[in-house]
N, C-alpha and C positions, 0 to 999 in steps of 0.2 A: 290326123291334128291338129291347125292352123297354129302357124305359121305365124305368128303372134300372140304364141306362151311365152311367157317367160324360161328360163329354165333358173328352179328351184332349187333346193341343195337340206337336204336332208339328218342332221347327222345328231348322233345317239350315241353314245356310252351305255355298253352292256357288264351288265356279269358274266363270268366265262365258263359259259353253259356251250354248249353245241348244238343247241339249239337257237341261237342267237340268232343268225346271222339270218338263215328261213324264219322269225318271225317278221326279221324290220322288213323282206321282202315280200313276204302273205300278201300284205293291204294293195303292191301294184298288181299281183298276182293276181288275184279277186277284181281288181278291173279292168286286167288287160291291159295293162300298161311298164313299160316292157321300158326302165332307169335308163340316163346317156350315160349313167358310171352310175358305178358301184366300188367302194374301197373299203378294207374293214383292215386291222388292224392290231393287234394285241399291243398294250401301252403299260405302264406301271398294276400296280397293283392289281392282276387278271384284268385287269376291261377290258373289252373290245367294243375299239374305236369306230361308228361305219360310218359314211359319209353315202348320201345317193345323191345322185344328181334324175332328176327326173323332171320331164316339161311337159305338156299335156296337163298336164292339174290346174283348177283352181289354189291361189293366197284358202281360198276356207278351205277344202280338197286336204291338203297339204295340211292344215291349222289339225283338220279333225283325228288326222293320219296322228299326225307327233300325237296329239290329247291322249286316241288310243295306248301308242304303244309308251309313254308313258306309264300308263294303271298296270299294263303288265307290270310281276313283279319282282322279272330278274334285269330291268330293264330299271338302270337310276337316271338315267337325264336322258329325252328327244324330246328337238329345238328344229324349226326350219326357219329359212335363209331366201335372199337376192344368193 
């Protein structure tokens, strides 16, 4: 991993589902990349909010991950930012 990689933040809102957190982290496991930080908390209306801080991936790659996660039926919203 190059020290020049920016830290990007992926934010996901998912339905109350025991496998939601695993589905959010799976793309990083497949790429053999360990997130710098993962925060998950239950919100109102049984929504799981997940924040994944990641370095070592390009903006294009994290954009593709967010787009793929958005296609999962139990994921309500997925986006990334710096």
